[in-house]
C-alpha positions as CSV (number, residue, x, y, z in Angstrom):
1,M,-7.3,-1.2,37.1
2,S,-6.1,-1.3,33.5
3,V,-2.6,-1.3,32.3
4,H,-1.5,0.0,28.9
5,I,1.9,-0.8,27.6
6,K,3.1,1.5,24.8
7,D,5.0,-0.3,22.0
8,G,4.6,-3.7,23.6
9,T,5.6,-6.9,21.8
10,P,3.1,-7.9,19.2
11,L,2.1,-11.6,19.2
12,H,1.9,-12.0,15.4
13,G,1.8,-10.1,12.1
14,P,3.3,-9.9,8.7
15,S,7.1,-9.6,8.4
16,L,8.6,-6.4,7.1
17,C,10.8,-8.5,4.8
18,D,7.7,-9.3,2.6
19,T,7.6,-5.6,1.5
20,C,11.3,-4.7,1.7
21,A,13.2,-3.9,-1.5
22,R,16.4,-5.4,0.0
23,A,15.0,-8.8,0.8
24,H,15.4,-11.9,-1.4
25,I,12.3,-14.1,-0.7
26,E,11.7,-17.6,-1.9
27,K,8.5,-19.4,-1.2
28,G,7.6,-23.0,-1.9
29,Y,4.3,-24.8,-2.1
30,R,4.2,-25.7,1.6
31,T,4.1,-23.1,4.3
32,S,7.3,-24.5,5.8
33,E,9.1,-23.8,2.5
34,H,10.0,-20.1,3.1
35,L,13.5,-18.6,2.7
36,V,14.3,-14.9,3.3
37,I,17.8,-13.5,2.7
38,C,18.5,-9.9,3.8
39,K,20.7,-8.0,1.4
40,A,20.7,-4.7,3.4
41,Q,24.1,-5.4,5.0
42,E,27.3,-7.2,4.1
43,P,27.6,-10.1,4.4
44,V,24.0,-11.0,3.4
45,H,22.3,-13.3,5.9
46,R,19.4,-15.5,6.3
47,V,16.4,-14.3,8.3
48,T,14.7,-17.1,10.2
49,F,11.9,-15.2,11.9
50,A,9.2,-12.7,11.1
51,V,10.7,-9.2,11.4
52,S,8.6,-6.5,13.1
53,D,11.1,-3.6,13.0
54,C,14.2,-3.0,10.9
55,S,16.5,0.0,10.7
56,D,17.5,-0.8,7.1
57,Y,13.9,-1.3,5.8
58,Q,13.2,0.1,2.4
59,D,9.6,-0.2,1.1
60,K,9.6,-1.6,-2.4
61,N,6.2,0.0,-3.1
62,R,7.7,3.5,-2.7
63,Q,10.0,5.2,-5.1
64,T,13.3,6.7,-4.0
65,L,14.0,10.4,-4.5
66,W,16.4,9.6,-7.4
67,E,13.6,7.5,-9.1
68,M,11.1,10.3,-8.7
69,E,13.6,12.8,-10.2
70,Q,14.1,10.6,-13.3
71,I,10.3,10.5,-14.1
72,A,9.6,14.2,-13.2
73,W,8.6,16.7,-15.8
74,T,10.3,20.0,-16.0
75,I,7.8,22.8,-16.7
76,A,9.3,25.8,-18.4
77,P,7.7,29.1,-19.4
78,R,6.6,29.5,-23.0
79,G,8.2,32.9,-23.5
80,P,10.1,35.6,-21.6
81,K,6.9,36.8,-19.7
82,G,5.2,33.4,-19.5
83,R,4.8,31.6,-16.2
84,A,5.6,28.0,-15.7
85,G,3.1,25.7,-14.0
86,F,-0.6,25.1,-13.9
87,V,-3.3,27.7,-14.0
88,P,-6.8,27.5,-12.4
89,S,-9.6,26.6,-14.9
90,S,-11.2,30.0,-14.3
91,D,-8.0,31.7,-15.6
92,A,-7.6,29.5,-18.7
93,P,-8.8,30.9,-22.0
94,A,-12.1,29.3,-23.1
95,N,-11.0,28.6,-26.7
96,E,-7.7,26.9,-25.7
97,T,-8.2,23.1,-26.3
98,E,-4.7,22.1,-27.2
99,I,-1.8,21.3,-24.9
100,E,1.8,22.2,-25.8
101,L,4.4,19.8,-24.6
102,T,8.1,20.6,-25.2
103,L,10.7,17.9,-24.4
104,D,14.3,18.8,-24.0
105,E,16.8,16.0,-24.3
106,T,19.5,16.6,-21.7
107,D,22.0,13.8,-21.4
């Protein structure tokens, strides 16, 4: 008879704090020299254990919606009947080798 426990306690693994944008991490030359300070809540507090799950986790390798909006391009039509966006290569004119890029400064 085998027993399967869903979401059981893992015995080891990397801490979520290592990839969290809200964590302040200091590492020394020895493995015992490791300091993690959580800045997700006020007051900030020291984390003394490896975290496996956190409700305030924010992955520092992913951009927020606001950051993505800041780098996004706005594609506008060329004229009154032009369509904005990309076209399949089969619909593109064969002699068109240049790309037109129009930047609007909106501050």
